[in-house]
N, C-alpha and C positions, 0 to 999 in steps of 0.2 A: 709497325714500329720495330726497328732493328736494334742490335746490341749497341751500336754507336750512338743511338739517340737517347738511351737511358743510362749509359755508363759514363762516368766522368773520364776526362783524359788521363788522370792518374791511375784510375782503375784499369783502363785499357792498356796503359803502360805496364801495369802489373801482369796482365795477361801475356803480353809479349815476353816478359821475363820468365814467368812460371812454366810456360809450355816446354821450352828446352830443359829447364831444371827437372821437371817431372819425367821427361823422356830419359835423361841421363841417369836419374835416380833409379828408374825401373831397370834400365840396361845393366847397371852395376850390381843391382840386387841379384839378377839372374845370371851374371857372368862370374863363374867360380874360379878363384885363383888356385894355382897349384900348391899342394902342401909342401912346405919347405922349412918349417921351424919346429925344432924339437922342444917339447914341454918336459922339463925336468922337475918342476915343483907345481903340481896341479892345483894345490890349494891357493898358493900365491897367484897363480895365473887366473883362476876363477875370481878371486877376490878383487884383483886389479881391474878386471874387465867389468865386474858389476859396478865398481866405482866409476869407470870410464863411461859406461853407457848412461848412467844417471847424469853425469856431468854434461855429456854430449846433448842429451835430451833437454836438460835445463837450459843450456845455451840456445838450442833451437827454439824453445818456447819463448825465451826472452826476445829473440830477434823477430819472431812472428808477431808478438804483442807490439813491438816497436813499429813494425810494418803496418799493423792494423791502426795504430795511432796516427801514422802518417796519412793513411787513406781517409781519415775522418776530418782532416784539416784542408779546407778549400785552397789555401795558399800553397800547399805542398807542390813542389815542382815534379815533373816526370823524372828528372835526374835523381831526385831524392828517393823516389820510389825504386828506381833501378839500383841505387846503392843499397837500399834496404833489402831488396831481393837478393843481391849479391852476398850480403852478410848472412842471410838465411841459407843460401846455397853452400857457403863455406862450412856452416854448422852441419849440414847434411853430409858433405864430403868427409868431414872429420868422423862422423858416425859410421859412414861406410868404410873408411880406412880401418877403423877399429874392428868392424865386422870382418873385413878381409883378413886381418891379423888372426882372428879366431879361426877362420876357415883355413888358414895356412898351417895351423898348428898340427904337429905330429905327436900324439900322446902315446904313452906306454899302453900296453894292452888293457891293463886294469883301469886305466883312466879314460878310455875311449868314450864311455858313456857320459862322463862328466863333460868332456869337450863337446859331445853331440848335443847335450842339453843346453850348454852355454850358447852354442850356435843357434839353437832353436829360440832361446830367449831373445837374442838379437833379432832374428827373423820376425818373430811375432810383434816386436816393437816396431820394426821397420814397416811391416804390413799395415799397421795402424796409421803410420805417417803417410804411407802411399795411398791409403784409402781417403785420407783427408785431402791430399793433393788432387786426387781424382774428383772429389766433390768440388773443390775450388775451381778446377778446370771446367767442370760441367756448368758451374754458375757463370764463369767468364765467357764460355762459348755460347751459352744459350740462357741468358738471364731471365727471359720471359718463361721459358720452360722450367727453370729453377723455381720461379715464383709459383707457378701452377702446381709443381710437384709438392710444394710445401703448403698448398691451400691458400696462397696469398694472391691478391688481385691488385692491379695498379690502376690508378685513376689520374687523369690529367690534372696537373697542379698539385698532386700529393706525392709524398715520398714514402717508400716502404723499405724497411730493412730486411735483407736476407741474412738470417743467422748462419754462421759457418763455425760453429763451436766444435771442438773435438776434445775428448777426454782420452788421455793415454793411460789405460789401465795396466796394472801389473800383468806381464805375459803369463799365461797359464803354466808354461813350462818352468817358471821360476819356482813353483812349489816342488816339483820333482827334482829340480837342481838343488834346492836347499836340503831336501831329504838325502840326496846322493852325497852332498858335502858332509853331512853329519855322519853317514855310514863310512865314508872314506876316511874322515878324520879319526873315527874310532879305531879303524883298522891300522892307521899309521901310528896312532897313540899306543896301541898294544904292541906294535912292532918296535917302537922306540923305548918302551917302558923298561925293558931289560938293560938298555944302554944307559939311559939317563932320565931320571924322573923329572928333573928341571926342564930338559929339552922337550919332553913329551907334553908337559903342562903348557909350555910356550906354544907348541904346535896346536894344542886344543883351542887356545884363545884366538889364534889367527883367523879362524873361520867364522867368527861371530860378526854380526852386523850385515848380513846379506839381505838387504832391504828390497822391497818391491818398488816398482816404478809407478808414479801417479802424477800426472800433470794436466792441468786444465787451462784452456784459454779460449778466447773468442775472436773472430774476425768477421766483419761484415761491412756493408756499405749501403748508402741510401740510393734507391732507384726511383725513377718517376719524374713527373713534371715535364717540361719541355727541354729541348736541346740546349737552350741558352742557360737554363737553370743548372743543367748537368755540368756545363763548363765553368760556371761561376760560383755556384753554391755548394756543390758536393762532387 
């Protein structure tokens, strides 16, 4: 029994879309842009990107969930799956664009550690997504092997779900970045205190709300039965 005999047409269409998406995603992660943008306000820079990465990942999760819902409906056309995959890719490209912006930043000497940690936060989040894409491709390329790996068996006339859940946990580097932000804010607070108490108080408030990242979603499809069932039922 080959992949085509147990995967629906819409799932096969997903595979055709995901393979180039995963390849481009990996290539962009490993291709480093040249540094070209000076960072003059490190606290604003970090806060802005913590908000951006959360928003980017939220959008990605929403699109993956929508794609998962499409795959569950037998009437979904291959073109609808292709459009869903394209929307998911746009979310990934936006996340990679923001990652590149971080990697292009030129910080002052005292802020280099903060920029390094911010870049690491991005990379750790991206590695989690890349791992999920790899798992997805593994299932698409060898669904029978994926079933066996998960201790599942397939019987004629029965359908078996392959779970493809992923949890995006808060990157470990986020703790170190949060600590660095507090220390840098204290230093800037002390430096500004002699100039203006009001200004320093405002600066202290600007670094609050550096939240972790946590998103969960699931994607799976039914496998099994005969080829006609695959075409019509799932």
